[in-house]
C-alpha positions as CSV (number, residue, x, y, z in Angstrom):
1,M,-12.7,-7.6,-30.7
2,T,-15.7,-5.0,-30.8
3,C,-17.0,-2.7,-28.1
4,G,-20.6,-1.7,-29.5
5,Q,-19.5,-0.6,-33.2
6,R,-16.0,0.3,-32.2
7,H,-12.8,-1.8,-32.4
8,W,-10.5,-2.2,-29.6
9,R,-7.3,-4.0,-29.2
10,I,-4.7,-4.9,-26.5
11,V,-0.9,-3.1,-27.0
12,P,2.0,-4.1,-24.9
13,S,3.4,-1.1,-23.6
14,D,6.0,-2.6,-21.2
15,K,9.1,-0.1,-22.3
16,L,7.5,3.1,-21.5
17,T,8.3,6.3,-23.3
18,R,7.5,9.6,-22.2
19,E,4.7,10.4,-24.9
20,T,2.9,7.1,-23.7
21,V,3.3,8.0,-20.0
22,I,2.0,11.4,-20.8
23,R,-1.1,9.7,-22.5
24,M,-1.7,7.5,-19.3
25,A,-1.5,10.4,-17.1
26,E,-4.0,12.1,-19.0
27,F,-6.4,9.1,-19.2
28,F,-6.6,8.6,-15.6
29,S,-6.7,12.5,-14.8
30,E,-10.2,12.0,-16.7
31,R,-11.7,9.1,-14.5
32,P,-13.7,10.3,-11.4
33,E,-12.2,6.9,-9.7
34,S,-8.9,8.9,-9.6
35,V,-10.0,11.3,-7.5
36,V,-11.6,8.6,-5.0
37,R,-8.1,6.8,-4.8
38,K,-6.2,10.1,-4.3
39,I,-3.1,8.6,-6.0
40,S,-0.8,11.6,-8.3
41,Y,-1.2,10.1,-11.7
42,T,1.9,11.7,-13.3
43,P,3.9,10.7,-16.1
44,E,6.6,10.9,-13.5
45,Y,4.5,8.4,-11.4
46,F,4.6,5.8,-14.1
47,L,8.0,5.8,-15.1
48,W,9.0,5.6,-11.6
49,K,7.2,2.4,-10.5
50,I,7.3,0.7,-14.1
51,N,10.9,1.8,-15.4
52,K,13.0,2.7,-12.7
53,N,12.0,-0.1,-9.9
54,P,15.2,-2.0,-8.5
55,A,13.2,-5.1,-8.5
56,G,13.0,-5.2,-12.3
57,P,10.9,-3.5,-15.0
58,G,7.1,-4.0,-14.7
59,Y,4.5,-4.5,-17.2
60,V,1.7,-2.3,-19.0
61,S,-0.9,-3.4,-21.2
62,L,-3.1,-0.7,-22.9
63,A,-6.8,-1.2,-24.5
64,M,-6.8,1.1,-27.9
65,D,-9.5,2.1,-30.1
66,E,-7.8,3.1,-33.1
67,D,-5.2,5.9,-31.3
68,R,-7.2,6.3,-28.3
69,I,-6.6,4.8,-24.7
70,V,-9.9,3.0,-23.4
71,G,-8.5,0.9,-20.8
72,I,-4.8,0.5,-18.7
73,L,-3.3,-2.2,-16.1
74,T,0.0,-1.9,-14.6
75,L,1.8,-5.0,-12.9
76,T,4.7,-3.6,-10.6
77,R,7.2,-6.2,-9.6
78,R,8.1,-6.8,-5.6
79,R,10.6,-9.1,-4.1
80,L,8.8,-11.3,-1.8
81,W,10.4,-13.6,1.3
82,F,8.2,-16.4,2.0
83,R,9.7,-19.0,4.5
84,G,13.2,-17.8,3.9
85,R,13.1,-18.0,0.3
86,E,12.8,-15.1,-2.4
87,V,10.1,-15.1,-4.6
88,M,9.6,-13.0,-7.6
89,A,6.1,-11.1,-7.1
90,A,4.2,-8.5,-9.0
91,E,1.2,-6.4,-8.0
92,M,-1.6,-5.6,-10.1
93,A,-2.8,-2.1,-10.0
94,D,-3.6,1.0,-12.2
95,G,-6.6,-1.1,-13.9
96,I,-9.4,0.8,-15.3
97,V,-11.5,1.1,-18.2
98,D,-13.3,3.6,-19.9
99,Q,-17.1,4.0,-18.7
100,D,-18.1,3.8,-22.3
101,Y,-16.4,0.2,-23.0
102,R,-17.2,-1.5,-19.9
103,G,-19.1,-4.9,-19.9
104,R,-17.3,-5.8,-22.8
105,G,-14.4,-8.2,-21.4
106,I,-11.9,-5.7,-21.7
107,H,-10.5,-5.5,-18.2
108,A,-10.1,-9.4,-17.9
109,T,-8.3,-9.4,-21.5
110,L,-5.8,-6.9,-19.7
111,V,-5.4,-9.0,-17.0
112,E,-4.9,-12.3,-19.0
113,D,-2.3,-10.3,-21.5
114,T,-0.5,-8.7,-18.8
115,R,-0.3,-11.5,-16.7
116,T,0.9,-13.8,-19.3
117,R,4.0,-11.7,-20.2
118,A,4.9,-11.6,-16.4
119,L,4.6,-15.4,-15.7
120,G,6.9,-16.0,-18.8
121,D,9.5,-13.6,-17.5
122,E,10.4,-15.1,-14.3
123,V,7.3,-13.5,-12.4
124,K,6.2,-16.4,-9.8
125,L,3.2,-14.7,-8.0
126,I,0.8,-12.0,-8.6
127,Y,-1.4,-10.4,-6.4
128,G,-3.4,-7.3,-6.1
129,I,-5.5,-5.2,-3.5
130,F,-9.0,-4.6,-3.8
131,D,-11.7,-2.6,-2.2
132,H,-13.9,-5.2,-0.1
133,N,-17.1,-4.0,-1.8
134,N,-15.8,-3.2,-5.2
135,I,-17.3,-4.8,-8.2
136,S,-13.9,-5.4,-9.6
137,L,-12.9,-8.1,-6.7
138,R,-16.1,-10.0,-7.7
139,I,-15.0,-9.5,-11.8
140,H,-11.5,-10.6,-10.8
141,E,-12.7,-13.8,-8.7
142,K,-15.1,-14.6,-11.6
143,R,-13.2,-14.2,-14.7
144,C,-9.4,-13.7,-14.0
145,S,-8.5,-17.0,-11.9
146,S,-8.3,-15.2,-8.4
147,L,-8.5,-16.1,-4.9
148,R,-8.8,-13.8,-2.0
149,K,-6.2,-14.9,1.0
150,P,-7.9,-16.0,3.7
151,N,-7.2,-14.4,7.1
152,M,-5.7,-11.5,5.3
153,D,-8.2,-8.6,5.1
154,L,-6.6,-5.3,5.5
155,F,-7.8,-2.2,7.2
156,I,-7.2,1.5,7.5
157,W,-6.8,1.9,11.1
158,V,-7.5,5.5,12.9
159,L,-7.0,6.6,16.2
160,P,-8.3,10.1,17.0
161,L,-5.6,12.5,18.8
162,R,-8.0,14.5,19.8
163,P,-11.3,14.3,21.4
164,V,-13.8,12.9,18.9
165,E,-16.3,16.1,19.6
166,R,-13.7,18.2,18.3
167,L,-13.5,16.4,15.1
168,L,-17.2,16.7,14.2
169,G,-17.6,18.9,11.0
170,K,-14.1,18.7,10.0
171,S,-14.5,15.4,7.8
172,N,-17.6,14.1,6.4
173,G,-15.9,10.6,6.6
174,M,-14.5,11.0,10.2
175,E,-18.1,12.3,11.2
176,S,-20.1,9.6,10.1
177,H,-17.9,7.2,12.1
178,I,-18.0,8.9,14.9
179,R,-22.0,9.3,14.6
180,S,-22.2,5.7,13.9
181,G,-20.1,4.8,17.1
182,V,-17.1,3.2,15.9
183,F,-15.2,5.8,18.2
184,E,-17.1,4.9,21.1
185,G,-14.7,4.5,24.1
186,V,-11.8,5.6,22.2
187,R,-9.9,8.1,24.0
188,A,-7.4,10.6,22.8
189,P,-3.8,9.8,24.3
190,K,-2.5,12.1,26.8
191,P,1.0,13.3,26.7
192,N,3.9,11.7,28.4
193,S,7.0,13.7,29.5
194,Q,9.4,10.8,28.7
195,A,7.6,9.9,25.5
196,L,7.7,13.5,24.1
197,D,11.3,13.9,24.9
198,L,12.0,10.7,22.9
199,A,9.8,11.9,20.1
200,Q,11.5,15.4,19.9
201,H,14.9,13.9,19.6
202,Q,14.4,11.4,16.9
203,D,16.0,12.0,13.6
204,H,13.2,12.1,11.2
205,R,15.2,12.0,7.9
206,L,15.0,9.2,5.8
207,R,18.7,7.6,5.2
208,F,18.7,4.0,4.3
209,D,22.2,2.1,4.4
210,A,23.4,-1.2,5.4
211,S,21.8,-1.5,8.6
212,F,18.3,-1.7,6.9
213,D,19.7,-4.8,4.8
214,R,20.5,-6.6,8.2
215,L,17.2,-5.8,9.6
216,N,15.6,-6.9,6.4
217,V,17.6,-10.2,7.2
218,T,16.4,-10.4,10.7
219,L,12.7,-9.9,9.6
220,R,12.8,-12.5,7.2
221,D,13.3,-15.2,10.1
222,R,10.4,-13.3,12.1
223,Y,7.7,-13.3,9.4
224,D,6.6,-16.2,7.1
225,A,6.1,-13.8,4.4
226,L,7.6,-10.2,4.0
227,F,8.1,-8.1,1.1
228,S,11.6,-6.9,1.0
229,R,12.8,-4.0,3.2
230,S,16.2,-3.9,1.8
231,A,17.7,-0.4,1.7
232,E,17.2,-0.3,-2.2
233,D,14.0,-1.2,-2.0
234,L,13.0,1.2,0.8
235,K,14.8,3.9,-1.0
236,F,13.1,3.3,-4.2
237,R,9.5,3.3,-2.4
238,Y,10.0,6.5,-0.2
239,V,12.7,8.5,-1.4
240,D,12.6,8.1,-5.4
241,N,8.6,8.1,-5.0
242,P,7.7,11.5,-7.2
243,E,4.7,12.0,-5.1
244,K,5.0,15.8,-3.6
245,E,3.9,14.7,0.1
246,S,7.2,14.0,1.5
247,Y,7.9,10.7,4.2
248,R,9.6,11.1,7.5
249,M,11.1,8.0,9.7
250,L,11.3,7.4,13.3
251,L,14.0,4.5,14.2
252,K,14.9,2.7,17.2
253,R,18.1,1.3,18.0
254,D,20.1,-1.0,20.2
255,A,23.1,-0.6,22.1
256,T,25.3,-1.6,19.3
257,D,23.5,1.0,17.0
258,E,21.8,-1.5,15.1
259,I,17.7,-1.1,14.1
260,E,15.3,-2.6,16.2
261,A,12.5,-1.2,14.7
262,V,11.4,1.4,12.4
263,L,8.5,3.6,11.5
264,I,7.7,5.3,8.4
265,Y,5.3,8.2,7.9
266,R,3.8,11.4,6.2
267,S,1.5,14.3,7.5
268,I,-1.5,14.6,4.8
269,I,-4.8,16.8,4.9
270,R,-7.6,14.7,4.2
271,D,-10.8,16.9,4.1
272,D,-10.1,19.4,6.4
273,L,-8.5,17.0,9.1
274,K,-4.5,17.1,9.5
275,V,-3.5,13.4,9.6
276,L,-0.5,11.8,10.5
277,F,-0.5,8.7,8.4
278,V,1.8,5.8,9.0
279,T,2.9,3.6,5.9
280,D,5.2,1.1,7.8
281,L,5.9,0.0,11.3
282,L,7.7,-3.2,11.9
283,G,10.5,-4.3,14.3
284,T,12.5,-6.8,15.5
285,D,10.6,-7.4,18.9
286,N,7.3,-6.1,20.3
287,D,8.5,-3.6,22.7
288,S,10.9,-1.7,19.9
289,V,7.4,-1.5,17.9
290,I,5.5,-0.2,20.8
291,D,7.9,2.3,21.4
292,L,7.6,3.6,18.2
293,W,3.8,3.8,18.1
294,T,3.8,5.5,21.3
295,N,6.4,8.1,19.9
296,I,4.6,9.0,16.8
297,L,1.3,9.6,18.9
298,Y,3.2,12.0,20.9
299,W,4.7,13.8,17.8
300,G,1.2,14.0,16.4
301,L,0.1,15.5,19.5
302,T,2.8,18.0,19.6
303,N,2.6,18.9,16.0
304,D,-1.2,20.0,15.7
305,H,-2.3,16.7,14.4
306,D,-6.0,15.4,14.3
307,T,-5.7,11.5,14.0
308,V,-3.1,9.0,13.3
309,A,-3.6,6.4,10.7
310,L,-1.8,3.2,9.6
311,W,-3.0,0.5,7.2
312,T,-2.3,-3.1,8.0
313,T,-3.8,-6.6,9.1
314,R,-6.0,-7.5,11.7
315,R,-3.9,-10.4,12.6
316,W,-0.7,-8.0,12.8
317,F,-2.1,-6.6,16.3
318,E,-2.3,-10.0,17.7
319,Q,1.1,-9.9,18.3
320,F,0.8,-6.8,20.5
321,G,-1.6,-7.6,23.5
322,E,-0.3,-4.7,25.0
323,F,-0.2,-2.1,22.4
324,P,-1.0,1.4,23.9
325,Y,-4.0,3.4,22.4
326,P,-5.0,0.9,19.8
327,P,-6.8,2.4,16.6
328,V,-9.9,1.0,15.1
329,P,-10.5,-0.4,11.6
330,I,-12.7,1.6,9.3
331,V,-11.9,0.9,5.9
332,R,-11.2,-2.6,4.4
333,R,-9.5,-4.2,1.9
334,E,-9.0,-7.6,0.5
335,F,-5.4,-9.2,-0.6
336,V,-5.8,-11.5,-3.6
337,L,-3.6,-14.1,-5.3
338,F,-4.0,-14.8,-9.0
339,H,-4.1,-18.6,-9.1
340,N,-1.1,-20.6,-10.0
341,E,1.3,-23.3,-8.2
342,P,3.4,-20.8,-6.3
343,A,0.1,-19.0,-4.9
344,E,-1.4,-22.4,-3.9
345,K,1.2,-22.6,-1.1
346,L,0.8,-18.9,-0.3
347,L,-3.0,-19.4,-0.2
348,K,-2.5,-22.3,2.3
349,D,0.1,-20.8,4.5
350,D,-1.2,-19.8,7.9
351,G,2.0,-18.2,9.2
352,L,2.9,-14.7,10.2
353,W,2.6,-12.2,7.4
354,Y,3.2,-8.6,7.4
355,L,1.7,-6.1,5.0
356,S,1.5,-2.4,5.1
357,I,0.7,0.4,2.6
358,S,4.3,0.2,1.7
359,D,3.6,-3.1,-0.4
360,S,1.1,-1.3,-2.4
361,T,0.9,1.6,-5.0
362,N,-2.5,0.8,-5.3
363,I,-4.2,2.5,-2.2
């Protein structure tokens, strides 16, 4: 295969070595797209998601020109519960090709190579999450046998915790949304003494025990499609994750000390905004989820945050007609399934799905 006058080849690299991940991290650090996505591409990041995943080892394909990396694609295993049955899935992510080598079919070849190995190794379903307007989404639909899941468009939702006029000038992105009227009519929540008291007495540490396994079983009955929220999978995602920005958690328990709802978050800085970013929010009933949402708003208010944000589907909010202080969507993503027989069932399924940023390392 040729790229201009250069030769390139695909090298499967599923069993990552320290030398390989160092070179992968260097490749990503040189790409401007990595800065935009704000993912910490380090050797530890790749070892964590590919080699240490409790769902099983992932898959890596490298495009090489002699000894130089010119393209990368990874697949990360995920345990999916679909209508009560476990399905081994894999997320396609970290896909990028050197600018000088684009337009030569390298990305499509990386997809085909990586997907073939995964499907031959007990993986039944492969999915990806793409920017709504990104050219890579059209490439996947045209060349990689992929289809968008209907009614599964995903959004970053944002709610200002301060009057929007006080956020002007802090963030170019936020200012553009304010100027365009996205936040017209949105009002910052007012402190409520009872909610403040509950928020201040929450245990924010991450400790995933057997009660999360029991919650996972309950949630499998509530949602038609749900990526595993077992203690082992949550620990991998949030405790073992090498990202420097640490996660925290709010829980609501019932009278028998069983978990009714869980909210996982972290405090981040985007531009000059202090953002309380909710990465997971789900529970066994509506009231419990709403209680934790209210709690995290007041936690943000009392800890000097500018906004609270979360990432989920529009349909998710349909369950919560009484959802207080609803956020507004500002960034859209598409949930894409790579076409095979198991994907056919999921493409046609119109049940209740739950997705959050916890289900992706590609955001």
